[in-house]
N, C-alpha and C positions, 0 to 999 in steps of 0.2 A: 680276331676272327676273319676268315677269308672272305673275299668278295662274293664267292659262290654261295657260301652259307648265309651271308647277309641277305642276298636276293631270295634265297629259299625261305628265310624267316618271314619275309614280307608276303610270301605267297602261300604259306601254310594254311590249310583248311581247318586246323585244330589250333586253338590258342591255349597256352599254359600260363597261369599266373606265376608271379615270382615265388609265392608260397609253394605252389605245386613243383616248380623247378627245384627249389631248395630241398624238398622232401625226396624227389626222384633222384637227385644227385646223392643224397645221403644214403638212400636204399641201394643205389648202384655201387657205392663205395663199400657199404657194410656187407653186401652179398657178393662182392667181387665179380660184378657183371662184366663180361668181356667187352672190349671196345667195339667189336663188330656188331654187337647187339644194339637194338634201338627199342624205343617204346612202342609196343603194339597197342593200337587203339582200334576197337571194332565193336561189333554187335553180334549177339547170338539170340536165337529164339528162346523164349522163356521169361521168367520173372512174372510178377503179378500184373504188369501192364502190357505184356506182349514181347518186348525185347529187353535184354539186359546188356550192360556195357561190358566189354572186354578191355582190360588194362593190365599190361605186364611187359616183361622184357623178352625179346625174341630176335631171331635172325631174319633177315629179309627173305621173302618168298617171291616166287615168280609173279603172282597176281597183285603184288603190293605197289602202292605209290609211296614215294619217299619224300619227306619234307623235313624242315627243321623249324622248331618252335622254341624260341629263347635258348638256342644252342643245343637243344635235345633233338636227336634224330628220331623221327616219328614214322612208323610203318603202319599203313592202313590198306586193307584189301580194297581194290578199286570199287567193287560193288557196294561197299559200306558207306562210301562218300555221300550218297543220297540221304542217309540218315544222320550223318555226323558233320557235314560241312558247316563251319561257323561255330562249332561247339567250343566252349571254354571249360578247361579242367582246372579246378581250384583245389586248394588244400584247406580244410577247416580244422581248427584246433580250439574248439570251444567246449563249454561244460556239457552241452547236450549232443554235440556232433564232433567227431574227430575222424578225419579220413578224407579221401578224395571226393570231390563233388563235381557233378557233371551239369553244366548249364547249357542245355541243348535247345537252340531256337527252332529245331525241326520237330520237337516233341509236341504232340497235341495234348497229351496227358502224361503224368508220371506218378509213380507210387510215392508213398509217404517217406520211404527210406532214401529215395533219389537214385537208386541203382537200376531201375527199370523204367521203360517208357513205351509209349505208343506213338506212332507217327501217322 
């Protein structure tokens, strides 16, 4: 891994657990996601608690900040940082829950399913 990426990993505002990275890489490979794409993390209005999370692969846009978390390129619109800084994305693979989980220290409340929040 290059020195630039190593420095970016340490300054990323989004954290990805090893389980999340493993699943993201699996999805990227299975869906033939192009190399120039990164993981888009964001928020949008809606959901039962006010905001819902955006997670998917996309190209970089003009308003994005770019960082690296555990070797994954992460795109986030600058204005979303206030809601997402310090958030950890995990992968759950249990009997009751399976999928990505968002551990957001900025959320004042979240819904039971964990995909929406209020700040």
